[in-house]
C-alpha positions in Angstrom: -6.7 15.6 -7.4 -7.7 12.4 -5.6 -8.3 8.9 -6.7 -10.3 5.9 -5.4 -8.0 2.9 -5.2 -8.3 -0.7 -4.1 -5.6 -1.8 -1.7 -4.7 -5.5 -1.7 -2.9 -7.0 1.3 -0.8 -10.1 1.1 0.9 -12.5 3.5 1.7 -10.9 6.9 -0.1 -7.7 6.0 -3.4 -9.6 5.9 -2.8 -10.8 9.5 -2.0 -7.3 10.7 -4.9 -5.6 9.0 -7.5 -8.3 9.2 -8.6 -7.6 5.6 -7.5 -8.9 2.2 -8.6 -5.8 0.4 -10.3 -2.5 0.9 -11.4 0.5 -1.1 -9.8 3.8 -0.1 -11.4 7.0 -1.5 -9.9 10.4 -1.9 -6.2 9.3 -2.0 -4.2 12.4 -3.1 -2.5 12.0 -6.4 0.3 12.2 -7.3 1.6 11.0 -3.9 5.0 9.8 -2.7 5.1 6.1 -1.8 6.2 7.1 1.7 3.1 9.3 2.1 0.9 6.5 0.8 2.5 4.1 3.4 1.7 6.8 6.1 -1.9 6.9 5.0 -2.1 3.1 5.3 -0.5 3.2 8.7 -3.1 5.7 9.9 -5.8 3.1 8.9 -3.9 0.1 10.2 -1.2 1.0 12.9 -0.2 -2.6 13.2 1.4 -2.4 9.7 4.2 -0.6 11.5 5.6 -4.1 12.2 6.4 -4.3 8.5 8.2 -0.9 8.3 11.2 -1.0 6.0 10.3 -4.5 4.8 7.3 -3.9 2.5 7.0 -2.8 -1.1 4.0 -1.7 -3.1 3.0 -3.0 -6.4 1.1 -0.4 -8.5 -0.2 -1.5 -11.9 2.1 -4.5 -11.6 5.2 -2.4 -11.0 7.1 -2.7 -7.8 7.5 0.6 -5.9 9.8 0.8 -2.9 8.7 2.9 0.1 10.5 6.2 -0.2 10.4 9.4 -2.2 9.2 7.9 -5.5 6.1 9.7 -6.7 3.2 7.5 -7.7 0.3 8.9 -9.9 -2.9 6.9 -9.1 -6.1 6.8 -11.1 -9.6 5.8 -10.1 -9.8 2.0 -9.8 -6.0 1.4 -9.6 -4.9 -1.5 -7.4 -2.1 -0.9 -4.9 -0.7 -4.2 -3.5 1.1 -4.3 -0.1 3.7 -6.9 -0.5 5.6 -7.9 2.6 8.6 -10.2 2.5 7.5 -13.7 1.5 8.9 -16.4 3.7 10.8 -19.0 1.8 9.9 -22.7 1.8 
């Protein structure tokens, strides 16, 4: 199965991708968070600068990049949340 998801980029990830959000169709589901990260890296190789620093938020739940399996549905939002600089 696949899903159409909306990926939201925040903070540094906006600078690296040049977009705040994008629709991605045909995302395999279920998918590990690591494979989802790899899919985003294929679209935006500059995201590699955030490797090991970023987490996803899926349906308002934080998901670390790793072996955790995420089941996505059509219209789900996946947020790419890099570390936020303090201030």
